[in-house]
N, CA and C atoms as an extended XYZ file, in Angstrom:
555
Properties=species:S:1:pos:R:3:atomname:S:1:resname:S:1:resid:I:1 pbc="F F F"
N        78.803      109.131       65.792 N   MET     1
C        79.519      110.391       65.746 CA  MET     1
C        79.150      111.268       66.940 C   MET     1
N        77.925      111.102       67.434 N   GLU     2
C        77.477      111.940       68.552 CA  GLU     2
C        78.312      111.696       69.808 C   GLU     2
N        78.769      110.461       70.024 N   ILE     3
C        79.601      110.161       71.201 CA  ILE     3
C        80.912      110.946       71.152 C   ILE     3
N        81.412      111.220       69.949 N   LEU     4
C        82.666      111.958       69.829 CA  LEU     4
C        82.511      113.424       70.212 C   LEU     4
N        81.298      113.959       70.150 N   LEU     5
C        81.072      115.375       70.431 CA  LEU     5
C        80.801      115.649       71.900 C   LEU     5
N        80.840      114.653       72.722 N   LYS     6
C        80.628      114.826       74.161 CA  LYS     6
C        81.913      114.472       74.893 C   LYS     6
N        82.102      115.000       76.101 N   PRO     7
C        83.301      114.596       76.865 CA  PRO     7
C        83.318      113.086       77.062 C   PRO     7
N        84.484      112.514       76.904 N   TRP     8
C        84.604      111.079       77.050 CA  TRP     8
C        84.518      110.704       78.519 C   TRP     8
N        83.791      109.640       78.847 N   PRO     9
C        83.697      109.216       80.248 CA  PRO     9
C        85.016      108.624       80.729 C   PRO     9
N        85.155      108.543       82.034 N   TRP    10
C        86.391      108.071       82.644 CA  TRP    10
C        86.767      106.676       82.161 C   TRP    10
N        85.784      105.821       81.887 N   TYR    11
C        86.094      104.443       81.524 CA  TYR    11
C        86.631      104.325       80.096 C   TYR    11
N        86.622      105.416       79.345 N   ILE    12
C        87.287      105.427       78.039 CA  ILE    12
C        88.608      106.182       78.150 C   ILE    12
N        88.559      107.385       78.712 N   SER    13
C        89.784      108.196       78.782 CA  SER    13
C        90.802      107.609       79.760 C   SER    13
N        90.355      107.044       80.866 N   GLY    14
C        91.273      106.445       81.842 CA  GLY    14
C        92.124      105.336       81.256 C   GLY    14
N        91.504      104.332       80.610 N   PRO    15
C        92.315      103.283       79.983 CA  PRO    15
C        93.219      103.793       78.862 C   PRO    15
N        92.797      104.852       78.152 N   LEU    16
C        93.674      105.428       77.125 CA  LEU    16
C        94.929      106.019       77.763 C   LEU    16
N        94.755      106.751       78.855 N   ILE    17
C        95.910      107.298       79.568 CA  ILE    17
C        96.776      106.169       80.106 C   ILE    17
N        96.144      105.130       80.666 N   ALA    18
C        96.900      103.988       81.196 CA  ALA    18
C        97.680      103.278       80.089 C   ALA    18
N        97.099      103.193       78.899 N   SER    19
C        97.821      102.533       77.804 CA  SER    19
C        99.026      103.360       77.370 C   SER    19
N        98.892      104.688       77.373 N   VAL    20
C       100.047      105.540       77.065 CA  VAL    20
C       101.125      105.323       78.115 C   VAL    20
N       100.736      105.258       79.380 N   MET    21
C       101.703      105.022       80.456 CA  MET    21
C       102.389      103.675       80.284 C   MET    21
N       101.634      102.644       79.912 N   ALA    22
C       102.220      101.318       79.713 CA  ALA    22
C       103.242      101.341       78.579 C   ALA    22
N       102.930      102.054       77.507 N   ILE    23
C       103.866      102.159       76.382 CA  ILE    23
C       105.141      102.873       76.821 C   ILE    23
N       104.986      103.971       77.586 N   LEU    24
C       106.162      104.705       78.059 CA  LEU    24
C       107.024      103.839       78.981 C   LEU    24
N       106.393      103.106       79.884 N   VAL    25
C       107.137      102.230       80.791 CA  VAL    25
C       107.851      101.144       79.985 C   VAL    25
N       107.160      100.606       78.979 N   LEU    26
C       107.748       99.573       78.131 CA  LEU    26
C       109.035      100.065       77.457 C   LEU    26
N       109.059      101.346       77.095 N   PHE    27
C       110.235      101.913       76.449 CA  PHE    27
C       111.169      102.627       77.427 C   PHE    27
N       110.893      102.480       78.740 N   GLY    28
C       111.768      103.053       79.757 CA  GLY    28
C       111.688      104.567       79.868 C   GLY    28
N       110.543      105.148       79.547 N   LYS    29
C       110.363      106.598       79.584 CA  LYS    29
C       109.386      106.973       80.690 C   LYS    29
N       109.451      108.224       81.126 N   THR    30
C       108.483      108.733       82.094 CA  THR    30
C       107.741      109.907       81.485 C   THR    30
N       106.539      110.136       81.972 N   PHE    31
C       105.685      111.191       81.436 CA  PHE    31
C       105.738      112.421       82.326 C   PHE    31
N       105.798      113.560       81.700 N   GLY    32
C       105.747      114.829       82.410 CA  GLY    32
C       105.889      115.946       81.404 C   GLY    32
N       105.192      117.028       81.612 N   MET    33
C       105.225      118.123       80.653 CA  MET    33
C       106.283      119.171       81.003 C   MET    33
N       106.558      119.384       82.274 N   SER    34
C       107.489      120.453       82.650 CA  SER    34
C       108.912      120.170       82.178 C   SER    34
N       109.272      118.927       82.023 N   SER    35
C       110.621      118.603       81.549 CA  SER    35
C       110.848      119.105       80.124 C   SER    35
N       109.766      119.318       79.386 N   ASN    36
C       109.896      119.826       78.025 CA  ASN    36
C       110.391      121.264       77.996 C   ASN    36
N       110.024      122.054       78.989 N   LEU    37
C       110.520      123.427       79.046 CA  LEU    37
C       112.027      123.416       79.249 C   LEU    37
N       112.508      122.518       80.095 N   ARG    38
C       113.958      122.381       80.294 CA  ARG    38
C       114.637      121.982       78.987 C   ARG    38
N       114.032      121.046       78.265 N   THR    39
C       114.596      120.609       76.994 CA  THR    39
C       114.625      121.763       75.994 C   THR    39
N       113.541      122.529       75.899 N   LEU    40
C       113.498      123.663       74.976 CA  LEU    40
C       114.539      124.720       75.340 C   LEU    40
N       114.709      124.965       76.643 N   CYS    41
C       115.730      125.928       77.077 CA  CYS    41
C       117.132      125.421       76.740 C   CYS    41
N       117.367      124.125       76.882 N   ALA    42
C       118.679      123.560       76.536 CA  ALA    42
C       118.926      123.666       75.034 C   ALA    42
N       117.890      123.409       74.231 N   ILE    43
C       118.025      123.543       72.783 CA  ILE    43
C       118.354      124.988       72.420 C   ILE    43
N       117.736      125.930       73.120 N   GLY    44
C       117.950      127.344       72.847 CA  GLY    44
C       119.241      127.910       73.407 C   GLY    44
N       120.039      127.096       74.068 N   GLY    45
C       121.329      127.559       74.578 CA  GLY    45
C       121.321      127.966       76.036 C   GLY    45
N       120.336      127.526       76.790 N   GLY    46
C       120.264      127.875       78.207 CA  GLY    46
C       121.439      127.364       79.019 C   GLY    46
N       122.128      126.349       78.517 N   GLY    47
C       123.279      125.806       79.224 CA  GLY    47
C       124.425      126.789       79.351 C   GLY    47
N       124.433      127.830       78.523 N   LYS    48
C       125.459      128.871       78.631 CA  LYS    48
C       125.274      129.705       79.895 C   LYS    48
N       124.048      129.695       80.424 N   TYR    49
C       123.713      130.579       81.542 CA  TYR    49
C       123.442      129.839       82.854 C   TYR    49
N       123.099      128.553       82.773 N   ALA    50
C       122.784      127.805       83.988 CA  ALA    50
C       123.141      126.328       83.796 C   ALA    50
N       123.753      125.757       84.808 N   ASP    51
C       124.132      124.336       84.757 CA  ASP    51
C       122.923      123.424       84.601 C   ASP    51
N       121.768      123.862       85.105 N   PHE    52
C       120.553      123.049       85.040 CA  PHE    52
C       120.201      122.678       83.602 C   PHE    52
N       120.567      123.543       82.649 N   PHE    53
C       120.237      123.304       81.253 CA  PHE    53
C       121.364      122.623       80.482 C   PHE    53
N       122.429      122.235       81.181 N   ARG    54
C       123.534      121.513       80.535 CA  ARG    54
C       123.302      120.009       80.684 C   ARG    54
N       122.691      119.431       79.696 N   PHE    55
C       122.461      117.985       79.676 CA  PHE    55
C       122.249      117.570       78.228 C   PHE    55
N       122.223      116.297       77.990 N   ASP    56
C       122.046      115.772       76.635 CA  ASP    56
C       120.563      115.861       76.261 C   ASP    56
N       120.152      117.015       75.762 N   TRP    57
C       118.744      117.237       75.440 CA  TRP    57
C       118.264      116.330       74.316 C   TRP    57
N       119.172      115.836       73.484 N   LYS    58
C       118.770      114.972       72.376 CA  LYS    58
C       118.156      113.664       72.879 C   LYS    58
N       118.547      113.259       74.071 N   ALA    59
C       117.977      112.044       74.649 CA  ALA    59
C       116.523      112.260       75.085 C   ALA    59
N       116.102      113.513       75.182 N   TYR    60
C       114.747      113.831       75.638 CA  TYR    60
C       113.867      114.415       74.542 C   TYR    60
N       114.367      114.486       73.332 N   ARG    61
C       113.572      115.105       72.277 CA  ARG    61
C       112.312      114.309       71.957 C   ARG    61
N       112.282      113.022       72.302 N   TRP    62
C       111.074      112.225       72.102 CA  TRP    62
C       109.902      112.845       72.854 C   TRP    62
N       110.192      113.444       74.013 N   ASN    63
C       109.127      114.009       74.835 CA  ASN    63
C       108.514      115.248       74.191 C   ASN    63
N       109.263      115.905       73.303 N   LEU    64
C       108.698      117.050       72.587 CA  LEU    64
C       107.557      116.604       71.674 C   LEU    64
N       107.599      115.349       71.223 N   PHE    65
C       106.493      114.822       70.427 CA  PHE    65
C       105.239      114.647       71.286 C   PHE    65
N       105.430      114.380       72.560 N   VAL    66
C       104.286      114.294       73.479 CA  VAL    66
C       103.597      115.654       73.551 C   VAL    66
N       104.383      116.729       73.662 N   VAL    67
C       103.814      118.076       73.700 CA  VAL    67
C       103.120      118.393       72.383 C   VAL    67
N       103.785      118.088       71.277 N   LEU    68
C       103.186      118.332       69.971 CA  LEU    68
C       101.871      117.557       69.830 C   LEU    68
N       101.865      116.318       70.290 N   GLY    69
C       100.641      115.521       70.245 CA  GLY    69
C        99.542      116.106       71.121 C   GLY    69
N        99.906      116.642       72.289 N   ALA    70
C        98.915      117.263       73.161 CA  ALA    70
C        98.326      118.510       72.514 C   ALA    70
N        99.164      119.283       71.854 N   ILE    71
C        98.680      120.492       71.176 CA  ILE    71
C        97.765      120.124       70.013 C   ILE    71
N        98.204      119.189       69.188 N   ILE    72
C        97.386      118.768       68.047 CA  ILE    72
C        96.095      118.106       68.530 C   ILE    72
N        96.201      117.251       69.534 N   GLY    73
C        95.006      116.596       70.079 CA  GLY    73
C        94.008      117.594       70.660 C   GLY    73
N        94.516      118.607       71.365 N   GLY    74
C        93.634      119.643       71.902 CA  GLY    74
C        92.954      120.426       70.797 C   GLY    74
N        93.706      120.748       69.747 N   PHE    75
C        93.129      121.461       68.605 CA  PHE    75
C        92.021      120.640       67.955 C   PHE    75
N        92.293      119.365       67.723 N   ILE    76
C        91.289      118.486       67.105 CA  ILE    76
C        90.061      118.374       67.992 C   ILE    76
N        90.281      118.206       69.306 N   ALA    77
C        89.156      118.052       70.228 CA  ALA    77
C        88.265      119.289       70.238 C   ALA    77
N        88.878      120.471       70.277 N   VAL    78
C        88.090      121.709       70.338 CA  VAL    78
C        87.412      122.021       69.013 C   VAL    78
N        88.136      121.849       67.920 N   ASN    79
C        87.610      122.288       66.625 CA  ASN    79
C        86.788      121.244       65.878 C   ASN    79
N        86.995      119.962       66.166 N   PHE    80
C        86.296      118.938       65.397 CA  PHE    80
C        85.465      117.975       66.241 C   PHE    80
N        85.774      117.863       67.532 N   LEU    81
C        85.060      116.894       68.367 CA  LEU    81
C        84.254      117.564       69.475 C   LEU    81
N        83.960      118.835       69.320 N   SER    82
C        83.208      119.565       70.332 CA  SER    82
C        81.888      120.033       69.743 C   SER    82
N        80.844      119.943       70.529 N   ASP    83
C        79.542      120.414       70.051 CA  ASP    83
C        79.302      121.887       70.381 C   ASP    83
N        80.272      122.544       71.013 N   GLY    84
C        80.156      123.966       71.305 CA  GLY    84
C        79.295      124.308       72.497 C   GLY    84
N        78.838      123.304       73.224 N   SER    85
C        77.985      123.580       74.386 CA  SER    85
C        78.812      124.184       75.518 C   SER    85
N        78.120      124.846       76.426 N   THR    86
C        78.804      125.451       77.563 CA  THR    86
C        79.259      124.361       78.531 C   THR    86
N        80.213      124.730       79.363 N   ILE    87
C        80.744      123.804       80.349 CA  ILE    87
C        79.718      123.659       81.459 C   ILE    87
N        79.415      122.444       81.844 N   ASP    88
C        78.413      122.172       82.864 CA  ASP    88
C        79.030      122.383       84.251 C   ASP    88
N        78.738      123.528       84.850 N   LEU    89
C        79.274      123.860       86.164 CA  LEU    89
C        78.172      123.880       87.205 C   LEU    89
N        78.553      123.634       88.428 N   ASN    90
C        77.636      123.700       89.550 CA  ASN    90
C        77.112      125.131       89.669 C   ASN    90
N        75.818      125.316       89.896 N   PRO    91
C        75.264      126.674       90.034 CA  PRO    91
C        75.937      127.489       91.150 C   PRO    91
N        76.370      126.831       92.222 N   ASN    92
C        77.076      127.550       93.289 CA  ASN    92
C        78.414      128.101       92.797 C   ASN    92
N        79.102      127.324       91.967 N   THR    93
C        80.362      127.790       91.396 CA  THR    93
C        80.126      129.002       90.505 C   THR    93
N        79.083      128.944       89.701 N   ILE    94
C        78.756      130.057       88.809 CA  ILE    94
C        78.446      131.317       89.613 C   ILE    94
N        77.647      131.190       90.668 N   SER    95
C        77.311      132.378       91.469 CA  SER    95
C        78.529      132.913       92.212 C   SER    95
N        79.401      132.034       92.693 N   ASP    96
C        80.630      132.494       93.355 CA  ASP    96
C        81.526      133.256       92.381 C   ASP    96
N        81.670      132.733       91.164 N   LEU    97
C        82.503      133.404       90.162 CA  LEU    97
C        81.871      134.720       89.701 C   LEU    97
N        80.540      134.740       89.578 N   ASN    98
C        79.859      135.989       89.234 CA  ASN    98
C        80.096      137.045       90.307 C   ASN    98
N        80.086      136.638       91.565 N   ALA    99
C        80.310      137.575       92.669 CA  ALA    99
C        81.728      138.151       92.629 C   ALA    99
N        82.681      137.401       92.062 N   MET   100
C        84.063      137.874       91.941 CA  MET   100
C        84.283      138.695       90.675 C   MET   100
N        83.256      138.816       89.827 N   GLY   101
C        83.397      139.622       88.622 CA  GLY   101
C        83.615      138.831       87.351 C   GLY   101
N        83.425      137.518       87.395 N   PHE   102
C        83.544      136.688       86.198 CA  PHE   102
C        82.143      136.473       85.628 C   PHE   102
N        81.960      136.902       84.405 N   TYR   103
C        80.665      136.771       83.758 CA  TYR   103
C        80.801      135.842       82.568 C   TYR   103
N        79.705      135.345       82.057 N   LYS   104
C        79.710      134.349       80.978 CA  LYS   104
C        80.474      133.103       81.412 C   LYS   104
N        80.321      132.746       82.663 N   VAL   105
C        81.024      131.593       83.230 CA  VAL   105
C        80.572      130.313       82.535 C   VAL   105
N        81.530      129.525       82.103 N   GLY   106
C        81.251      128.253       81.455 CA  GLY   106
C        81.049      128.349       79.958 C   GLY   106
N        80.982      129.564       79.420 N   GLU   107
C        80.774      129.710       77.975 CA  GLU   107
C        82.060      129.504       77.182 C   GLU   107
N        83.181      129.680       77.845 N   SER   108
C        84.457      129.413       77.190 CA  SER   108
C        85.374      128.746       78.203 C   SER   108
N        86.391      128.101       77.689 N   LEU   109
C        87.316      127.390       78.560 CA  LEU   109
C        88.139      128.362       79.408 C   LEU   109
N        88.513      129.495       78.820 N   LEU   110
C        89.313      130.493       79.522 CA  LEU   110
C        88.499      131.764       79.705 C   LEU   110
N        88.383      132.256       80.935 N   PRO   111
C        87.572      133.462       81.150 CA  PRO   111
C        88.236      134.705       80.554 C   PRO   111
N        87.438      135.483       79.846 N   GLY   112
C        87.934      136.701       79.229 CA  GLY   112
C        88.449      137.712       80.241 C   GLY   112
N        87.945      137.661       81.467 N   GLU   113
C        88.394      138.590       82.508 CA  GLU   113
C        89.871      138.383       82.851 C   GLU   113
N        90.411      137.221       82.514 N   LEU   114
C        91.827      136.940       82.743 CA  LEU   114
C        92.639      136.823       81.461 C   LEU   114
N        92.010      136.321       80.395 N   TYR   115
C        92.775      135.950       79.209 CA  TYR   115
C        92.504      136.788       77.968 C   TYR   115
N        91.744      137.847       78.078 N   SER   116
C        91.604      138.746       76.927 CA  SER   116
C        92.850      139.618       76.867 C   SER   116
N        93.122      140.207       75.700 N   TRP   117
C        94.312      141.052       75.576 CA  TRP   117
C        94.214      142.259       76.497 C   TRP   117
N        93.015      142.783       76.681 N   ASP   118
C        92.848      143.924       77.593 CA  ASP   118
C        93.226      143.545       79.019 C   ASP   118
N        92.808      142.367       79.432 N   ALA   119
C        93.118      141.915       80.796 CA  ALA   119
C        94.600      141.607       80.956 C   ALA   119
N        95.183      140.976       79.963 N   VAL   120
C        96.598      140.591       80.044 CA  VAL   120
C        97.500      141.821       80.130 C   VAL   120
N        97.187      142.859       79.368 N   PHE   121
C        98.052      144.036       79.334 CA  PHE   121
C        97.687      145.108       80.359 C   PHE   121
N        96.830      144.760       81.305 N   SER   122
C        96.569      145.667       82.419 CA  SER   122
C        97.624      145.413       83.500 C   SER   122
N        97.773      146.351       84.416 N   LEU   123
C        98.740      146.176       85.503 CA  LEU   123
C        98.398      144.938       86.332 C   LEU   123
N        97.124      144.767       86.628 N   LYS   124
C        96.689      143.606       87.409 CA  LYS   124
C        96.963      142.307       86.646 C   LYS   124
N        96.630      142.290       85.350 N   GLY   125
C        96.826      141.089       84.549 CA  GLY   125
C        98.289      140.709       84.415 C   GLY   125
N        99.134      141.690       84.131 N   LEU   126
C       100.567      141.417       84.033 CA  LEU   126
C       101.133      140.942       85.368 C   LEU   126
N       100.683      141.564       86.447 N   SER   127
C       101.157      141.161       87.777 CA  SER   127
C       100.779      139.718       88.077 C   SER   127
N        99.545      139.367       87.775 N   ILE   128
C        99.085      137.997       88.025 CA  ILE   128
C        99.897      137.013       87.197 C   ILE   128
N       100.097      137.307       85.916 N   LEU   129
C       100.839      136.387       85.050 CA  LEU   129
C       102.292      136.238       85.482 C   LEU   129
N       102.934      137.336       85.834 N   ILE   130
C       104.338      137.264       86.233 CA  ILE   130
C       104.492      136.527       87.556 C   ILE   130
N       103.683      136.872       88.536 N   ILE   131
C       103.784      136.215       89.853 CA  ILE   131
C       103.390      134.745       89.739 C   ILE   131
N       102.300      134.464       89.037 N   ALA   132
C       101.868      133.069       88.880 CA  ALA   132
C       102.900      132.261       88.107 C   ALA   132
N       103.459      132.849       87.044 N   GLY   133
C       104.491      132.147       86.267 CA  GLY   133
C       105.708      131.827       87.116 C   GLY   133
N       106.122      132.783       87.925 N   PHE   134
C       107.268      132.542       88.814 CA  PHE   134
C       106.945      131.433       89.811 C   PHE   134
N       105.774      131.505       90.433 N   LEU   135
C       105.412      130.494       91.439 CA  LEU   135
C       105.269      129.102       90.829 C   LEU   135
N       104.672      129.021       89.657 N   VAL   136
C       104.535      127.718       88.997 CA  VAL   136
C       105.905      127.184       88.595 C   VAL   136
N       106.740      128.044       88.019 N   GLY   137
C       108.086      127.619       87.631 CA  GLY   137
C       108.918      127.180       88.821 C   GLY   137
N       108.897      127.986       89.876 N   PHE   138
C       109.639      127.634       91.089 CA  PHE   138
C       109.083      126.357       91.703 C   PHE   138
N       107.769      126.278       91.822 N   GLY   139
C       107.150      125.101       92.431 CA  GLY   139
C       107.419      123.827       91.661 C   GLY   139
N       107.368      123.925       90.345 N   THR   140
C       107.640      122.750       89.511 CA  THR   140
C       109.078      122.279       89.685 C   THR   140
N       109.984      123.217       89.704 N   ARG   141
C       111.408      122.861       89.890 CA  ARG   141
C       111.639      122.315       91.291 C   ARG   141
N       111.076      122.966       92.297 N   TYR   142
C       111.264      122.559       93.687 CA  TYR   142
C       110.657      121.174       93.940 C   TYR   142
N       109.499      120.908       93.321 N   ALA   143
C       108.825      119.618       93.500 CA  ALA   143
C       109.417      118.524       92.621 C   ALA   143
N       110.305      118.894       91.716 N   GLY   144
C       110.909      117.894       90.846 CA  GLY   144
C       109.977      117.413       89.752 C   GLY   144
N       109.024      118.239       89.376 N   GLY   145
C       108.100      117.869       88.307 CA  GLY   145
C       106.777      118.588       88.443 C   GLY   145
N       105.935      118.385       87.458 N   CYS   146
C       104.642      119.069       87.416 CA  CYS   146
C       103.519      118.134       87.854 C   CYS   146
N       102.309      118.651       87.816 N   THR   147
C       101.156      117.860       88.251 CA  THR   147
C       100.981      116.610       87.407 C   THR   147
N       101.156      116.725       86.087 N   SER   148
C       100.959      115.542       85.245 CA  SER   148
C       102.039      114.502       85.500 C   SER   148
N       103.277      114.942       85.657 N   GLY   149
C       104.353      113.986       85.914 CA  GLY   149
C       104.186      113.261       87.234 C   GLY   149
N       103.908      114.012       88.288 N   HIS   150
C       103.741      113.387       89.601 CA  HIS   150
C       102.441      112.592       89.700 C   HIS   150
N       101.333      113.192       89.235 N   ALA   151
C       100.032      112.540       89.419 CA  ALA   151
C        99.857      111.322       88.524 C   ALA   151
N       100.401      111.367       87.327 N   ILE   152
C       100.203      110.235       86.417 CA  ILE   152
C       101.354      109.242       86.530 C   ILE   152
N       102.571      109.712       86.327 N   THR   153
C       103.710      108.795       86.350 CA  THR   153
C       104.101      108.424       87.770 C   THR   153
N       104.305      109.432       88.610 N   GLY   154
C       104.791      109.169       89.965 CA  GLY   154
C       103.855      108.306       90.793 C   GLY   154
N       102.567      108.641       90.771 N   LEU   155
C       101.617      107.844       91.555 CA  LEU   155
C       101.447      106.440       90.994 C   LEU   155
N       101.482      106.303       89.664 N   SER   156
C       101.339      104.961       89.093 CA  SER   156
C       102.561      104.096       89.392 C   SER   156
N       103.705      104.743       89.677 N   ASN   157
C       104.912      104.005       90.075 CA  ASN   157
C       105.052      103.916       91.589 C   ASN   157
N       104.021      104.344       92.306 N   LEU   158
C       103.968      104.280       93.774 CA  LEU   158
C       105.141      105.010       94.438 C   LEU   158
N       105.470      106.186       93.929 N   GLN   159
C       106.568      106.968       94.484 CA  GLN   159
C       106.033      107.894       95.580 C   GLN   159
N       106.581      107.770       96.772 N   LEU   160
C       106.161      108.587       97.905 CA  LEU   160
C       106.348      110.082       97.641 C   LEU   160
N       107.477      110.531       97.062 N   PRO   161
C       107.607      111.971       96.778 CA  PRO   161
C       106.491      112.497       95.869 C   PRO   161
N       106.030      111.683       94.930 N   SER   162
C       104.931      112.107       94.061 CA  SER   162
C       103.633      112.217       94.833 C   SER   162
N       103.393      111.294       95.759 N   LEU   163
C       102.194      111.376       96.595 CA  LEU   163
C       102.219      112.665       97.417 C   LEU   163
N       103.358      112.974       98.003 N   ILE   164
C       103.494      114.209       98.789 CA  ILE   164
C       103.289      115.432       97.893 C   ILE   164
N       103.875      115.407       96.697 N   ALA   165
C       103.725      116.531       95.770 CA  ALA   165
C       102.267      116.713       95.359 C   ALA   165
N       101.578      115.628       95.036 N   VAL   166
C       100.176      115.717       94.610 CA  VAL   166
C        99.304      116.238       95.748 C   VAL   166
N        99.543      115.784       96.960 N   ILE   167
C        98.803      116.320       98.110 CA  ILE   167
C        99.068      117.824       98.230 C   ILE   167
N       100.329      118.229       98.052 N   GLY   168
C       100.671      119.650       98.083 CA  GLY   168
C        99.978      120.437       96.978 C   GLY   168
N        99.888      119.865       95.775 N   PHE   169
C        99.202      120.534       94.669 CA  PHE   169
C        97.734      120.763       95.014 C   PHE   169
N        97.091      119.746       95.576 N   PHE   170
C        95.673      119.878       95.907 CA  PHE   170
C        95.455      120.876       97.039 C   PHE   170
N        96.283      120.815       98.057 N   VAL   171
C        96.162      121.774       99.162 CA  VAL   171
C        96.392      123.191       98.640 C   VAL   171
N        97.415      123.362       97.808 N   GLY   172
C        97.685      124.675       97.212 CA  GLY   172
C        96.525      125.162       96.363 C   GLY   172
N        95.918      124.269       95.606 N   GLY   173
C        94.752      124.632       94.797 CA  GLY   173
C        93.572      125.059       95.647 C   GLY   173
N        93.356      124.349       96.749 N   LEU   174
C        92.255      124.716       97.650 CA  LEU   174
C        92.511      126.068       98.313 C   LEU   174
N        93.746      126.292       98.753 N   VAL   175
C        94.093      127.585       99.373 CA  VAL   175
C        93.907      128.709       98.350 C   VAL   175
N        94.379      128.490       97.137 N   MET   176
C        94.237      129.511       96.096 CA  MET   176
C        92.778      129.806       95.813 C   MET   176
N        91.984      128.746       95.643 N   THR   177
C        90.582      128.914       95.283 CA  THR   177
C        89.768      129.585       96.378 C   THR   177
N        89.975      129.169       97.617 N   HIS   178
C        89.092      129.638       98.693 CA  HIS   178
C        89.635      130.827       99.485 C   HIS   178
N        90.940      131.062       99.458 N   LEU   179
C        91.497      132.151      100.264 CA  LEU   179
C        92.103      133.274       99.423 C   LEU   179
N        92.916      132.941       98.436 N   ILE   180
C        93.659      133.968       97.707 CA  ILE   180
C        92.845      134.556       96.547 C   ILE   180
N        92.204      133.704       95.751 N   LEU   181
C        91.431      134.195       94.600 CA  LEU   181
C        90.366      135.209       95.000 C   LEU   181
N        89.601      134.971       96.067 N   PRO   182
C        88.624      135.997       96.446 CA  PRO   182
C        89.260      137.337       96.841 C   PRO   182
N        90.495      137.319       97.339 N   LEU   183
C        91.172      138.565       97.681 CA  LEU   183
C        91.632      139.317       96.425 C   LEU   183
N        92.015      138.579       95.388 N   ILE   184
C        92.491      139.187       94.151 CA  ILE   184
C        91.339      139.812       93.377 C   ILE   184
N        90.232      139.111       93.336 N   PHE   185
C        89.085      139.599       92.560 CA  PHE   185
C        88.018      140.043       93.510 C   PHE   185
């Protein structure tokens, strides 16, 4: 039981992800989370307002079970398979985040300085969420998928556009972490 309370090593989680990919390929499906937002918008009637949401969403409803499974799996992992220990971060990362105003680093998955209700409903918090949401939404649409779709499905299918997208995601993450985040905080 103790092995279940620790993060799973790559040699267990990697083959599990690969087996999910093999099952999806076997059934002619591709993996990606951002396509679910399109499906939800189509279910909600988004096709009345934009052609992008006019498609046979019923053919993609299977993917909504992937999202449901991710939510349920995350809940189970946090509430039943976690020992409650802090996240093991590099001391340099902790000191850098402390210098930016993040305290209790590693004690929770989401920092309260960004995700508490006080932070969310501040002008700075709302601005960050709105701008970040727009950039993520635009970037996902422009790239033709999200990080999970490109990095897991696209790269495993040896698709050049996915390789370019993943390189762009990493470069964008590095720019955000080292150049933009210190300016914001």
